[in-house]
N, C-alpha and C positions, 0 to 999 in steps of 0.2 A: 783478309787483307785488303779484298776490294771494297766490301763494306766501309773500312776504316779509308781507305781511299775516297769513295764517293762523300762519306760526310765527314770526310776530313778530321777523322776521331783519333787524335795522336793513342790516346787512353787503348782502345782496342787493339792497335796496330804493335804497340810497346809491349802489353801484353803478354798479346800472343807469339813475337820476336823473345824476349826475354825466357818465359816458358819454354818454347821450342828450343833454344839455347842449350838451356836449363837440361831441360828432358834426354839429351844426347852425351851429356856428361856420365848417368848411369841410369842403367836399366829403371831402379828403383825408383828413380823420379817423372816416369812416365804416367806416372798417377797422377800426379801434381800436374802436368802439364794436362788432359785430360779434365779434371777437378776447374781447371779457369777456363779451356775452352768450350765444353760443351756448353756452359748457360750465352757464352757469348754468340754460340752457335747458334742457338736459341733464337737467340735476341735477335743476331742477324738476319737470318731466315724468316723470322718473321714480319721483319723490315721490308725483306726483297719481293715477298708475297703479294705486301700491300701495297707493292710500288708495280707488281704486273700490269704488263701495259692490257695482254690479253683477256678481258673482263671473265670471260666463262672457264676459262683456267682457272682463274683466281676463286672462282665460285664455287669449283668443283675441290678445289684443293682444302680451301677453306669450309665446305660443307659438314654435317655431321655425319656422314659415311662413313669418309678419309677418316675422320677422328676416331671414332666408333674403331674402323678397322687396325688404329693404331694404337689404340688404349691394349686392344685384345693380343695385338702383336707384342708389345711390351712388356704385358701382365705375361705370357706367354711363356716369353725369354728368361723373364726374372727367375720364373718358377724354374724352368727346367736349369739355367745355367747354379743353383744349386743341387741339383742332381746328377750322382755319378753316372749314370747310365746316358747322360747326354753327353759327355767327357769320352765315354767307351765308345758310344756308337760315330761318333765321329773321328775316332782313334787318336785324341788329342792327350798329349802330355799333360794332366791335369786331373786334379780331384777334389770333390768339395765336400765339406763336412767340419766337425769341430775336433780339436784339438791336434797335437803332432802327429802327421802320416809319416809311416813306417813303410812307404813308399820312396817319399823323399827325403828322408833325414837315417842314416846308418844307427837307429837306436838300439838294434841288438849289440853292436860292435861301442857303443857311448855305456850300453848296460857292464859290458864285460868290463872295460876301464875303470867304473866304480867298484863293480864286485871284487876287484882283484887289484885294486889302489895303486894302479900306473901312476906312477909321476916320473918328473923330467918334463922335457920341451918336445911336443909333438911338430910334426910338417902334416899340415890337414889343407885342407882341399877348401877352397876359397869359400864354398855357399855351404860349409859344414862349419867353419869360425864358432858363428853367432850363438848358435845351439849350445854348442862345445864350451862357450864361456857363459851360457846360462845353466847349463846341467853344473859346471863346477868352475864356479866365480874366481877359484883361489888359481884354476887351472891357466899356465903360461899359454897362449894361442900362436901359430904364425901369422896366419893372415885372417880378417872376417869382412866383410861388405861397409864397415862403418869408416867413414875419414880414410878412405881407399887413396892412393897416389897412384900415379904414374911409374915410379920407381921401386914401391913395393911393390907392383903387380907383377911388372919385368922380373925383379927380384924371383919371387913365388915363382913364375913361368919358367923362367930358366933353369928351375931345380926341377918342376914337375915335370918338364921336357928333355930334361938327361942333356943340356947344354953342357958344350965346356966348360970344364972348372964347377960342376955342379958336385960335386963329390967332398970338394974343400968347401963351400959355402955350407954343408950338413956339416960338417966339421967345427966351423966360423960359429953358426950359431947353436950350437951342442943340441942338437937335433938325436933324442936317443927313442924316438918312434914316431912313425908315419904311418898315417890314415888317408888311406888311399879310400874314396866312394864316388861311383858311379852310377846314380838310378836307372841308365839303359843299359847295366854290364851285360846280361841274359843276352839282350839281342846284339850286342857289339863286342861279343869277349876280346875281340881283337888290342881293345881298347888298354887293354892290358900291357900290350906290347909297345906300345906307341909312349909310354908313360913310365914313372921312375920304379912303376911296377918292376918293369921288364929287368932293369937291375938291381931289385934288391930282393926277387927270385932266385938270382946265379949269383948273389956276393953272400958268402958262408957269415959276413959279420953281422947278418940280418935273420932275423928269423920270422916266417908268418907263424902266428898265436893263433888268430882268429879270421874267419871269412865266413860271408854269405852272400846272397845274390846281389847285394849291393856295395858291398864294402869289404876292404884288407886292412889288417894290425899287424904290422911289422916291427919288431924289437930289435933294437941294436945290443950285441952282446954284452952285457958291462951287469957289474955288481950287481946296481939296482936293482937288474931286470932279471937276472938268472934263476931265482925263482918262478917265476913267472914261465919263463922257459923254458924250464926242466920240467914244469907239469901241464903245459898246453902247446909247445912245438909240432907243428905238424911237419913233418919230416918224410914221412911217405905218403902219404892219403892228402897230397898235394893239388892244387885245381891247376897251376899252369903246367905240369907234366902230364897231368891226365887230360888237356885239354889241345896242349901242342907239340909234347914230347911223348906221345904213346909208347914206343919203346921203351923209355926211360923208365916211364909207370909202371909198363908190365914188371920188366926187372926188378925195381924195386921191391915191390909188392913179393914177389918171390923170395927175394933174400933177408927180408922183413916182414912176412905175413901178420906175426901176433901183433908190432906196432903198427902196421898199419889197417887191422881190424879194431884195436885198441882206438887209434885216432879216428874211425868214422865210427865208433858206436857213442864216442863222446861229442862228434858232429850228429847225429842223429837227436840226441839230447837235446840241442841246440836249436838245431832248425829241421825237424825232419820232414817235411815236405818243400824243402831247398832244391831250385833247380838242379845245380850248379851238383849238389848232394845226391840227388837222386841218380842223377846219370853216372858221379863218380864211382857210386855203391853199387849200381849195375856192375857197370867194369870191371869194379873188386870182385864181386862174387864170379862173374865169368874167368878169371883171371885164378883163382881161386879152386877152380875146378878143374884145371889144368893137368 
């Protein structure tokens, strides 16, 4: 903006302002802002360097040693940004590589819905709708990041956060399945108690049929869901009671030890190294020894 003011260059100013405002309307638009601003920034920096009054400083900045250092620095960063080890070392919530990341998309849950031909209208997380539509083009979804409006997002958020009247909205939209996804679930399990999952775990009209370290799938007790519920319901080996109500988990395992073991065996096949499964399975074995 300083360059635009000094040079009376309205194009630079308008591009920066337009894409700056545009970028705050949605996170995905920040890339557009960066693509526009970076070339402008390079041009402005070069011109400002040429106009430095301190000739000694200008010579240093424009000298070959500085250019070589910058080339090496950016080459190093370009290589590092493509490696998982870099993000792990700085504890940053990102992943590098090709394909679909199973850390940031509930691939296991989606496979379960496809394998069992689960039909109907889901209530899904904002950041999972796009991939869900790609995997199942004919599947209706509640929300994704395309053409998002404040009205739709507020409606979605009111259900997710269990605001007054959310149960009626589930009925209004004919929701018969709820997909909950949180990539940081193992680090912040209390998230389960702060979202619609709290309601679903306590409502007998909804049944947990799939879970892993990232996601939960609940089905409503309806005729079209009856077969999947009868086959895959977690009635005893329940992550909510295991995490937040140990006495209830203990009691239910003792009352239905065979059901608990069968559900645990099924989970072992799905996710043998799961964080939640490992903890719950250890608890189950301790209870059965008593």
